[in-house]
Structures are given as C-alpha cells and as structure tokens.
LUMMI-276048 format. One line per field, with one value per atom (N, C-alpha, C): y, x, z; residue number from 1. Coordinates in steps of 0.1 Angstrom, whole numbers, plus 5000, padded with zeros to 4 digits. Layout:
# LUMMI-276048
yy <- c(Y ...)
xx <- c(X ...)
zz <- c(Z ...)
num <- c(NUM ...)
END
This chain:
# LUMMI-276048
yy <- c(7073 7060 7057 7066 7064 7060 7066 7063 7049 7045 7033 7021 7023 7013 7011 7023 7023 7017 7020 7015 7000 6995 6980 6973 6980 6974 6977 6990 6994 6994 6992 6993 7007 7011 7024 7029 7022 7026 7022 7016 7012 7025 7023 7035 7033 7044 7045 7056 7054 7064 7072 7085 7094 7093 7088 7088 7102 7105 7118 7119 7108 7108 7112 7113 7117 7131 7139 7154 7159 7159 7161 7175 7183 7197 7197 7210 7212 7212 7209 7209 7198 7201 7192 7193 7183 7185 7188 7191 7195 7184 7172 7161 7164 7157 7158 7144 7143 7130 7124 7111 7103 7103 7113 7114 7101 7096 7085 7090 7085 7089 7076 7077 7065 7067 7055 7055 7064 7064 7072 7087 7091 7105 7109 7100 7103 7104 7096 7098 7111 7116 7129 7140 7139 7149 7149 7137 7136 7141 7138 7142 7156 7161 7174 7185 7183 7193 7191 7180 7176 7173 7167 7164 7154 7160 7151 7143 7149 7142 7130 7131 7120 7109 7113 7103 7096 7103 7096 7088 7092 7083 7071 7071 7059 7049 7055 7047 7041 7049 7044 7034 7033 7023 7010 7011 6999 6988 6976 6964 6966 6966 6968 6982 6992 7006 7013 7024 7034 7027 7020 7014 7004 6996 6986 6992 7003 7010 7015 7021 7027 7016 7004 6993 6988 6988 6984 6994 7007 7017 7014 7011 7008 6995 6985 6972 6974 6982 6985 6992 7002 7009 6999 6989 6979 6970 6966 6958 6966 6979 6987 6990 6985 6988 7002 7009 7023 7022 7028 7027 7039 7050 7062 7067 7058 7062 7054 7061 7055 7064 7058 7065 7064 7074 7075 7078 7084 7088 7088 7088 7087 7100 7112 7125 7133 7127 7134 7145 7144 7153 7151 7163 7162 7153 7145 7136 7131 7130 7126 7112 7104 7090 7089 7101 7101 7109 7101 7108 7100 7107 7101 7109 7104 7111 7115 7124 7127 7114 7107 7094 7085 7083 7074 7079 7092 7098 7096 7097 7095 7080 7071 7057 7055 7061 7060 7066 7077 7084 7076 7069 7061 7050 7043 7032 7038 7049 7056 7059 7064 7068 7056 7044 7032 7028 7034 7031 7042 7037 7047 7056 7051 7060 7070 7066 7076 7086 7082 7091 7101 7096 7105 7115 7111 7120 7131 7129 7139 7148 7145 7153 7161 7160 7168 7181 7192 7205 7208 7204 7206 7197 7194 7186 7188 7182 7182 7168 7165 7151 7153 7143 7143 7132 7134 7123 7113 7100 7090 7093 7100 7103 7116 7122 7135 7147 7146 7157 7167 7163 7172 7172 7184 7185 7191 7186 7190 7195 7208 7214 7212 7205 7201 7209 7214 7221 7216 7213 7208 7219 7216 7227 7229 7220 7221 7232 7243 7255 7253 7244 7241 7232 7225 7215 7221 7215 7219 7229 7234 7242 7235 7238 7231 7216 7209 7195 7189 7197 7192 7184 7172 7163 7158 7163 7159 7161 7158 7148 7154 7159 7163 7174 7183 7193 7189 7195 7193 7203 7206 7216 7212 7212 7211 7222 7224 7234 7229 7216 7211 7209 7205 7202 7213 7223 7234 7230 7236 7233 7222 7212 7201 7199 7193 7191 7179 7170 7158 7161 7162 7166 7155 7153 7145 7154 7155 7163 7154 7156 7149 7159 7157 7166 7157 7160 7154 7139 7132 7118 7113 7122 7117 7121 7112 7115 7118 7129 7133 7134 7127 7127 7135)
xx <- c(8014 8011 7997 7988 7974 7973 7981 7981 7986 7997 8003 7994 7987 7978 7966 7961 7949 7953 7965 7968 7971 7973 7975 7962 7951 7938 7928 7927 7917 7924 7915 7919 7917 7924 7924 7910 7902 7889 7877 7881 7871 7863 7850 7841 7838 7841 7839 7828 7821 7811 7816 7814 7818 7808 7813 7804 7803 7793 7792 7804 7808 7819 7832 7833 7846 7847 7837 7837 7842 7855 7861 7867 7867 7872 7887 7893 7906 7907 7919 7920 7912 7905 7897 7897 7891 7888 7873 7866 7852 7843 7845 7836 7822 7812 7799 7794 7788 7783 7775 7777 7769 7775 7784 7791 7799 7800 7808 7820 7832 7844 7852 7860 7869 7881 7887 7898 7910 7912 7922 7919 7907 7903 7905 7902 7904 7919 7927 7942 7946 7942 7946 7941 7929 7924 7931 7935 7942 7956 7963 7977 7980 7971 7973 7967 7954 7947 7950 7957 7957 7943 7935 7921 7919 7916 7913 7900 7891 7878 7881 7891 7895 7902 7911 7917 7907 7897 7888 7878 7876 7867 7874 7887 7895 7894 7897 7897 7884 7873 7860 7855 7860 7856 7865 7875 7884 7877 7880 7873 7875 7864 7864 7864 7864 7863 7875 7873 7883 7893 7889 7898 7907 7901 7909 7920 7916 7925 7937 7934 7945 7954 7948 7955 7965 7960 7968 7979 7977 7988 7999 7995 8005 8012 8004 8011 8021 8017 8027 8039 8037 8049 8058 8053 8061 8068 8061 8067 8079 8078 8088 8099 8098 8109 8109 8098 8097 8096 8106 8106 8100 8098 8093 8081 8072 8060 8048 8037 8024 8013 8003 7991 7979 7971 7958 7947 7951 7941 7947 7939 7944 7948 7946 7948 7960 7966 7977 7973 7961 7956 7964 7966 7974 7967 7976 7971 7984 7984 7996 8000 7992 7996 7997 7998 8000 8013 8024 8037 8045 8056 8066 8079 8089 8102 8106 8115 8119 8125 8133 8139 8128 8118 8107 8099 8097 8089 8097 8110 8119 8117 8117 8115 8101 8091 8077 8078 8084 8085 8092 8103 8111 8102 8095 8085 8075 8069 8059 8062 8075 8079 8082 8082 8084 8071 8059 8047 8045 8044 8043 8031 8019 8008 8010 8014 8016 8026 8037 8048 8042 8034 8028 8019 8011 8001 8008 8019 8025 8034 8036 8043 8034 8021 8010 8007 8008 8006 7991 7983 7968 7961 7949 7940 7926 7916 7903 7897 7889 7883 7867 7860 7846 7841 7830 7823 7819 7816 7813 7802 7791 7780 7781 7793 7797 7789 7783 7775 7783 7795 7804 7818 7823 7837 7845 7857 7866 7879 7882 7895 7905 7916 7927 7940 7946 7959 7968 7981 7990 7995 7995 7999 8014 8022 8037 8041 8044 8047 8061 8069 8082 8082 8071 8069 8073 8082 8086 8098 8102 8113 8126 8137 8150 8150 8141 8141 8131 8124 8115 8103 8102 8092 8081 8081 8071 8077 8072 8062 8050 8052 8040 8043 8034 8035 8025 8026 8017 8018 8007 8008 7998 8002 7992 7997 7988 7992 8004 8004 8015 8028 8027 8040 8045 8036 8040 8040 8048 8049 8059 8055 8064 8065 8076 8078 8086 8081 8089 8091 8103 8106 8115 8112 8120 8125 8138 8144 8152 8151 8159 8168 8181 8190 8202 8206 8218 8219 8207 8206 8206 8205 8205 8191 8186 8174 8177 8172 8175 8162 8161 8149 8151)
zz <- c(5094 5097 5093 5095 5091 5076 5067 5053 5051 5058 5057 5060 5072 5076 5067 5063 5054 5040 5035 5022 5022 5033 5035 5036 5037 5040 5028 5025 5014 5000 4990 4976 4971 4961 4956 4952 4945 4941 4950 4962 4971 4976 4977 4981 4996 5003 5018 5021 5031 5035 5047 5046 5057 5068 5080 5091 5098 5105 5112 5122 5128 5138 5132 5118 5112 5111 5113 5113 5126 5128 5141 5142 5132 5134 5130 5131 5127 5112 5106 5092 5086 5075 5068 5053 5046 5032 5029 5040 5040 5036 5041 5039 5045 5040 5045 5050 5062 5067 5057 5054 5044 5030 5028 5015 5012 5000 4996 4988 4992 4985 4983 4973 4970 4980 4983 4992 4987 4974 4968 4971 4969 4971 4986 4994 5009 5012 5006 5008 5004 4992 4987 4997 5002 5012 5025 5029 5042 5041 5029 5028 5023 5015 5009 5019 5023 5031 5046 5050 5064 5069 5060 5064 5075 5087 5098 5095 5088 5085 5076 5067 5058 5067 5076 5085 5093 5099 5107 5098 5086 5077 5074 5072 5069 5081 5093 5105 5109 5107 5111 5101 5088 5079 5079 5087 5089 5096 5093 5100 5115 5123 5137 5141 5131 5135 5140 5145 5150 5159 5169 5180 5174 5165 5158 5149 5142 5133 5141 5153 5161 5167 5170 5175 5164 5151 5140 5138 5140 5139 5148 5161 5171 5168 5163 5160 5148 5139 5128 5133 5142 5148 5155 5162 5169 5158 5148 5137 5130 5129 5123 5133 5146 5155 5161 5160 5165 5180 5187 5202 5209 5201 5207 5201 5197 5190 5196 5199 5203 5198 5192 5186 5195 5195 5202 5192 5181 5171 5157 5147 5133 5127 5134 5128 5135 5145 5151 5161 5166 5176 5189 5196 5209 5219 5225 5236 5243 5256 5263 5259 5254 5250 5235 5228 5214 5211 5207 5206 5196 5191 5183 5184 5178 5178 5163 5161 5148 5141 5148 5142 5138 5147 5143 5131 5131 5120 5107 5107 5096 5091 5100 5096 5090 5095 5089 5075 5073 5061 5051 5055 5046 5040 5048 5044 5035 5039 5032 5018 5015 5002 4993 4998 4990 4983 4987 4981 4970 4958 4946 4947 4951 4952 4963 4974 4985 4982 4975 4972 4961 4952 4942 4949 4958 4965 4972 4980 4987 4978 4966 4956 4948 4951 4943 4950 4942 4947 4950 4940 4941 4932 4936 4927 4933 4925 4931 4930 4939 4939 4940 4935 4935 4944 4951 4958 4947 4952 4943 4934 4939 4931 4923 4925 4918 4924 4935 4941 4948 4953 4960 4954 4952 4947 4958 4960 4970 4964 4965 4960 4970 4967 4976 4973 4983 4981 4992 4987 4996 5005 5018 5027 5028 5022 5021 5011 5016 5008 5001 5006 5000 4988 4986 4976 4962 4955 4942 4942 4953 4954 4957 4950 4952 4954 4946 4947 4957 4964 4975 4968 4971 4965 4975 4987 4997 5011 5021 5024 5031 5043 5051 5061 5062 5073 5084 5095 5106 5117 5123 5134 5144 5157 5168 5179 5188 5199 5207 5210 5218 5211 5199 5191 5183 5181 5172 5157 5149 5135 5133 5124 5121 5106 5101 5087 5085 5077 5072 5057 5053 5039 5032 5019 5010 4999 4998 4987 4978 4965 4955 4948 4949 4942 4937 4925 4920 4922 4920 4921 4935 4945 4959 4965 4974 4981 4996 5001 5015 5022 5033 5041 5053)
num <- c(1 1 1 2 2 2 3 3 3 4 4 4 5 5 5 6 6 6 7 7 7 8 8 8 9 9 9 10 10 10 11 11 11 12 12 12 13 13 13 14 14 14 15 15 15 16 16 16 17 17 17 18 18 18 19 19 19 20 20 20 21 21 21 22 22 22 23 23 23 24 24 24 25 25 25 26 26 26 27 27 27 28 28 28 29 29 29 30 30 30 31 31 31 32 32 32 33 33 33 34 34 34 35 35 35 36 36 36 37 37 37 38 38 38 39 39 39 40 40 40 41 41 41 42 42 42 43 43 43 44 44 44 45 45 45 46 46 46 47 47 47 48 48 48 49 49 49 50 50 50 51 51 51 52 52 52 53 53 53 54 54 54 55 55 55 56 56 56 57 57 57 58 58 58 59 59 59 60 60 60 61 61 61 62 62 62 63 63 63 64 64 64 65 65 65 66 66 66 67 67 67 68 68 68 69 69 69 70 70 70 71 71 71 72 72 72 73 73 73 74 74 74 75 75 75 76 76 76 77 77 77 78 78 78 79 79 79 80 80 80 81 81 81 82 82 82 83 83 83 84 84 84 85 85 85 86 86 86 87 87 87 88 88 88 89 89 89 90 90 90 91 91 91 92 92 92 93 93 93 94 94 94 95 95 95 96 96 96 97 97 97 98 98 98 99 99 99 100 100 100 101 101 101 102 102 102 103 103 103 104 104 104 105 105 105 106 106 106 107 107 107 108 108 108 109 109 109 110 110 110 111 111 111 112 112 112 113 113 113 114 114 114 115 115 115 116 116 116 117 117 117 118 118 118 119 119 119 120 120 120 121 121 121 122 122 122 123 123 123 124 124 124 125 125 125 126 126 126 127 127 127 128 128 128 129 129 129 130 130 130 131 131 131 132 132 132 133 133 133 134 134 134 135 135 135 136 136 136 137 137 137 138 138 138 139 139 139 140 140 140 141 141 141 142 142 142 143 143 143 144 144 144 145 145 145 146 146 146 147 147 147 148 148 148 149 149 149 150 150 150 151 151 151 152 152 152 153 153 153 154 154 154 155 155 155 156 156 156 157 157 157 158 158 158 159 159 159 160 160 160 161 161 161 162 162 162 163 163 163 164 164 164 165 165 165 166 166 166 167 167 167 168 168 168 169 169 169 170 170 170 171 171 171 172 172 172 173 173 173 174 174 174 175 175 175 176 176 176 177 177 177 178 178 178 179 179 179)
END
C-alpha cells in the first residue's frame, strides 16, 4: 500500500531528501540522512530490500508528512473496500492497530500489479541505484528467493516478530496468472 499511495503522488524522477527520521532500523537500503534519491530509486529500495528507510523517506516527503501519508494509506484501503486492514506506519512494523488479512493483501497486490512500473520492480532480482549527486551507490537484491522459479514474477516477502514470515506471490504459467 505504501508503494500504491506513493506512486499516486510522486513522479518517477522526482528527487526526495532522506530525513533523519527515516532511518528507523530493520531492513534497509542503507540510506544516509540528507541523501537525495529519485522516487523510482526509493521504490526499488523499498520493494527489493524491504527498505524501511525508503518507506519512511517516501512517507515523510508526502504532503503533510508521515501522518498524512498513513491517513492516505487508510483512506485508500477504505476506497478499495478492504474490511480487515488498518495501517499505523508505512513499513509494516508490528503494532496492535496495524493489521491486514490475506484476502485484503491479495486485493492490494491485484491493484499493485496493474501498475507497469511497480510490477517491473517486484520482478527485478537485483539492481543498483545512485543518489542524485552520485555520491552513494546502493546495491539492491530482491529478498524473494522464489523469484524466477517456475514462473514466479513477484511480489513481496515480509517478516515481523508478530506475524512471522509472509509472502505475496504472483505466478505466470501457461498463459494464466495466479496470485
């Protein structure tokens, strides 16, 4: 949902500044406070490396900041008819008020894969991105070990202490797409 909300607001080449508040720990793409990155590069870092720092950079650069971004995530969930989803942060950190269901996650993934750029990103095994001034290089590797096997073309892995390991997968076989 973070990618969907961000993609609806930012332009691909738009340059965003990494605030120190975005360096939240957990999985990251190793951003540096003050570094400038394109929106597209941040999407790659968020979706391949599960970069929490990228997710928080996007949310903090959104009009009105982090709280408005999270409000927009919840608004989008309501618009999509998701009945068992509520967000408290842009990175999926454990929180009693941050939850979703497998059915709702499948709905989010279905909408997600309709965006050509987002679908391309989650099908990417690895890449590297540079900061806008080319002073920092970030090597990105998709954490989805199934990617490319038996028709797997994405989408996202995730792990938290409370939820354990999670996987949303898109498989294309014999002209059929299975989510």
